[in-house]
C-alpha positions in Angstrom: 64.7 68.4 77.2 65.3 65.7 74.3 64.4 62.3 74.2 66.9 60.0 72.8 67.5 56.4 72.1 70.3 55.8 74.8 70.0 53.2 77.4 68.7 53.9 80.4 71.6 51.5 82.4 75.0 50.8 81.1 77.9 49.1 82.0 81.1 50.8 81.1 84.5 48.8 81.6 87.4 51.0 81.4 91.1 51.5 82.6 91.9 53.6 85.5 94.4 56.2 85.9 96.9 53.5 87.4 96.2 51.4 84.4 93.9 48.9 86.2 90.7 47.6 84.6 87.6 48.9 86.4 83.8 48.9 85.5 81.0 51.2 86.4 77.2 50.8 86.3 75.1 53.8 85.8 71.6 54.9 85.2 69.6 57.9 84.5 71.4 60.9 83.9 75.0 59.9 84.3 74.0 56.9 81.9 73.2 59.5 79.2 76.4 61.2 80.3 78.8 58.9 80.0 76.9 57.5 76.6 77.5 60.8 75.3 80.9 61.1 76.0 81.7 57.7 74.9 80.2 58.8 71.5 82.4 61.9 71.0 85.4 59.5 71.5 83.9 57.4 68.8 83.4 60.3 66.7 79.7 60.3 66.9 77.8 63.6 67.2 74.4 64.3 68.6 73.4 65.3 65.1 74.5 61.9 64.1 71.3 60.3 65.7 68.9 62.7 64.0 67.0 61.4 61.3 66.6 64.4 59.4 68.5 67.9 59.7 64.9 69.5 59.7 65.0 68.2 63.3 67.1 70.9 64.4 66.4 74.5 65.6 67.7 77.6 66.8 67.7 77.9 70.8 66.4 81.1 72.0 68.2 82.9 74.9 65.2 82.9 76.8 65.1 79.1 76.7 68.5 78.6 78.4 68.5 78.4 81.8 71.2 79.4 83.5 72.5 77.6 87.0 
């Protein structure tokens, strides 16, 4: 697990598939997922939040959990 500066509660305004304005409020994991995906739309990557590239590390196969 990693820590981040993403907000614990967010409100996202958007346009639905029919072109109508809509909004969603989310907390917890959903708020993190929404912020992560919005970052991608804005061209921001996770590594952009790192203070130093020294914070990156290789993840060993035994560290990866399978669903």
